[in-house]
N, C-alpha and C positions, 0 to 999 in steps of 0.2 A: 137405761138397761133393765131386762124382765127379770121375775122373779121363778125362776126353772127351776120346781123341786124333782118331779119327779123324770122318768125315762120319757117318757113320752114326749113330755114339755123339753126334755133337752136334745131330742131330734125331728123337732119339729124341724121341714124343709127352711123355711120363711125362717129358720133362729142358726139352722145348724151347717154346722161344714166336715165335711171329711177327712180327713189331713192323713196320707199315705207317707210314713217316714224311708227314704232309708232304700226299698224294694228295686234293690241294683247287683247286676251279677256280684259283683265280686264279695260280697256282700252270701247270697242266695246260690247261685249258684257251687254245682259240685267240680266246675273248670274254674271258677273266681276264688278272689287272692286270698279269699278267708279260710277257703275249705283247701287250699294246698299249703297251707302252713298245719292245717293239723284240725280243725275249729269243727264241729261237731251242726252239723247247718239242717240237723235230719227235722227240727219242732219246723225251722221257716218252711222249708217245702213240704213241710204235711198240714201246715199252715194254710200255702199259698192258696184250693179249691174254698173254703172262706173268705179266702179276702177277695178273692177274685166274684163271688155271688155277690158280695157288699158290695161293691163297683157298679153291679150289672146293674144290681136294688135303686141303691143312690141317683143313680143319671134316673132310671126313673121315676124318681118323684122332683125330679130337675134338685140334687142338692149336690151344693157346690162343691164342685173336687179339687185339691191342693197339692200336687204331687209336691213332697221335698226330694231331692238331689244332692248328695255329697259330690262334691268334687277337691281335688287338693293340686296342690303346683307347688312353685318353686317361689310362685306370686305371694301365697295365700300361709304358709308352711309357716312356723316361727319355732325356733329354741324350744322355747318352753309347752307348744306343741308336739313337736316331734319326740323332744323329752320329759311326757308327763309321765313317760315311766323311764324308770335309770338308766335302763341297759336301749331304751331309743325304741319308736313308732317303727312299724312297721310301714315304710315308703312308697308300699307300689299301690295302697288297696286306693282306689277310685282315683286313678290320676286324669286331669284334664284330659277329654282327645280320644280313651284309652273303651274297648270293651266291656274292663271293668267296670265305668262309671255308667256304663248306660243304664236303661231299667232290665228289669229281669222280663220275659217271655212273660205274653200277657197280664205285662201294665205297661198303658200302650193313651196317657193321654190325647186327652181330642179337644180340638182343635178352643174349644168354650172351652176348657177346663186351664188348670195356671199350674206353672211345674216353678218354683223358690229354687233356686242355687242356695245350698250351703258350705261351710268351711268350718266348723268345730259342731258341736255336739245337739245344739242347743237351734231347731230350726229359725230360732227373734234374733237368733247373737248377730247381728250386722246382714241380712235382709229387713224384704218389704217385706216378709209376714202379715204381721202387725198391718198393714196400711190397707194388705188386699183383706183382710178378716175384714175389718171396719168399713169398709166403700162399699162391704156384700154386705152389709147389715151383719152380720156371723154372731154372736151372743155365746154359743156352743160350738166345741169344738168331737169330733168322733177321731177316737187317737190309734193307729195302727201301720205296723209294720216290723219295722231292723234295729239296734236289741233291742228288746223288751224294755230294759235296766241301764242301756246308754240314752241314743238318739233319741227312743217313741218317752224314754220319761224325763229329760231332760228338756224337749219339748213339753209336758205335759205340764212340769214342772215353772218351766218359764210361761204358760199359758193360763195358767191359775192366779201369778203374780201379777200377771195383764187384765185378772179378774174374767177372763175364759169358763166356762160353767166344760169341765173335763168328764168323760167320761174312756176308760178305755178299754176297746172291742176285747175280748182280754182274747179271742180266739182266733184270733187276724193280727195276731202281731206275736217277733219270736227270739228266743236266744238261745245262745251252747249248753246254760246252763239250769234247769226246772226251777232249784229254789233260789234260784235270782231272779226268775221271770215270777213267780207264785210272794215272793216280798214287795214286787216289784209293786206287784198289785194289792196286797195285801196294806204297803205304803199309803195307795191311794185310799184305797174305800175311809182307813181310818183318820186321811188327811185331806184330800184332795176332792175326792167327788165318786162316781160312778163305776163301775166294773160292769161291764154288761157284754153277754155274746153276740154273736155277729147273727144269730137268727129275733134273740127277744128286740135288736134294734132292724131290724127288716116287719116283724109282728108289728110296730109302734106305726109303721109308713101303711102297711098293711089295712091297720083300725083304721088309720085319720084316713088310707082314701073310701073302708065300708061310712064308714060315719060322713063323707062329702057323698056318696050314692043313695045314704039313707033318705028317705021323700021328707020333706020337708025339711033338711037341710042348710 
């Protein structure tokens, strides 16, 4: 395990991976399940251009990209999951095989990128994400997606507990409540890792490319 103190070190394509959490129609589209039940998805739509840019630039530097996709069905629904709130959870979100479970427009995993299916908030619970990261030699994860304070935060916490360096790319994630969004970011700064913008992350890659192009490198 490397000692990675700075953002530049934690974004190094030889050690880092980009994780895109739950950018799916039901969470992000105006026609999706969340919007239809009154959830404010505006911040998610606003951050999409940043996320598209980050993915594009990550591909340019050959950074591994892992997309997390939530799927729910009668095979994975349990009573504690359904009734995590006393009134019961909405059971129509991200149902297996539905349009709502598909990735949002512009999120199109390539053949050389990985999709990990999850059934709970954290992308590490009962999935092969940890195995994939270790197989790729990834020590540092750059986290993006929705919702900041739920699935992204749950994934971030488990990544940290499994000894990965974590960086929250704050303008490539969103939730319906800005107070909760900022709370997660502040908690990350205090206890878990780094918080950076997509531009700051991209700048580290551009700096690496400039260094490689310098005479005598």
